[in-house]
C-alpha positions in Angstrom: -7.2 20.5 -1.0 -9.5 22.1 1.5 -12.6 20.4 3.0 -14.8 22.7 0.9 -13.0 21.7 -2.2 -13.3 18.0 -1.3 -17.0 18.4 -0.9 -17.2 20.2 -4.3 -15.4 17.3 -5.9 -17.9 14.8 -4.5 -20.8 17.0 -5.5 -19.4 17.3 -9.0 -19.3 13.5 -9.2 -22.9 13.3 -8.0 -24.0 15.9 -10.6 -22.4 14.0 -13.5 -23.5 10.5 -12.2 -27.1 10.6 -11.0 -26.8 7.1 -9.6 -24.0 8.2 -7.3 -25.8 9.4 -4.2 -23.6 11.6 -1.9 -24.6 10.9 1.7 -23.1 12.4 4.8 -21.6 9.0 5.7 -20.0 8.6 2.2 -18.7 12.2 2.4 -17.3 11.6 5.9 -15.5 8.5 4.7 -14.1 10.0 1.4 -13.1 13.6 2.4 -10.0 12.5 4.5 -8.7 10.8 1.4 -9.3 13.8 -0.8 -7.6 16.4 1.5 -4.0 15.5 0.7 -4.8 15.7 -3.1 -4.3 18.5 -5.5 -7.7 20.2 -6.1 -7.0 21.5 -9.7 -5.4 18.2 -10.7 -8.3 16.2 -9.4 -10.8 18.4 -11.2 -8.8 18.0 -14.4 -8.7 14.2 -14.1 -12.4 14.1 -13.2 -13.3 16.1 -16.3 -11.2 13.7 -18.4 -12.9 10.7 -16.7 -16.4 12.1 -17.2 -15.8 12.4 -20.9 -14.8 8.8 -21.2 -16.7 6.8 -18.6 -20.4 6.1 -17.9 -19.9 5.1 -14.3 -18.6 7.2 -11.4 -14.9 7.1 -10.7 -13.1 5.7 -7.7 -10.9 8.1 -5.9 -7.9 6.2 -7.2 -9.0 7.0 -10.8 -9.0 10.8 -10.2 -6.3 11.1 -7.6 -3.6 13.7 -8.1 -1.1 14.5 -5.4 1.0 17.7 -5.1 4.5 17.2 -6.3 7.0 16.7 -3.4 10.2 18.6 -4.0 13.2 16.3 -4.7 16.0 17.7 -2.5 18.3 14.9 -3.4 19.8 16.6 -6.5 20.2 19.9 -4.5 22.0 18.1 -1.7 24.2 16.2 -4.2 25.3 19.5 -5.9 26.0 21.0 -2.5 28.1 18.0 -1.5 30.0 18.1 -4.8 30.8 21.8 -4.3 32.0 21.1 -0.7 34.1 18.1 -2.0 35.7 20.3 -4.7 37.0 22.6 -2.0 38.8 19.8 -0.1 42.5 19.8 -0.8 43.9 17.0 -3.0 46.3 15.9 -0.3 43.4 15.5 2.2 41.5 13.4 -0.4 44.6 11.3 -1.0 45.2 10.6 2.7 41.5 9.7 3.2 41.7 7.2 0.3 44.8 5.6 1.7 43.2 5.2 5.1 40.1 3.8 3.6 42.0 1.3 1.6 44.0 0.3 4.7 40.8 -0.1 6.7 39.2 -2.3 4.0 42.2 -4.5 3.7 42.3 -5.0 7.5 38.6 -5.8 7.6 39.0 -8.3 4.8 42.0 -9.9 6.5 40.1 -10.2 9.8 37.0 -11.7 8.1 39.1 -14.4 6.5 41.1 -15.3 9.6 
């Protein structure tokens, strides 16, 4: 959200809730919290809030943040593709070495 959009959100709250007085001090305090939010999402939640509540919302009640892309699944697919190209013999040797290492570690911990 831009600074201008954040100001517009606060002015919209003031327009719907006459007892909510928007001062420069209040705007200066609230704008930094609005900036990382999604403008359209906040407006939608604000319109829903206005229809149901007689008192002005807190920022938490109208907050909507942009979706952060989840790269975990993309990375997982990439790793699976890479793993599928590793020869079976290499995988077998790796598993044998891993088992041997785990047995050695377990033996040393119990000694």
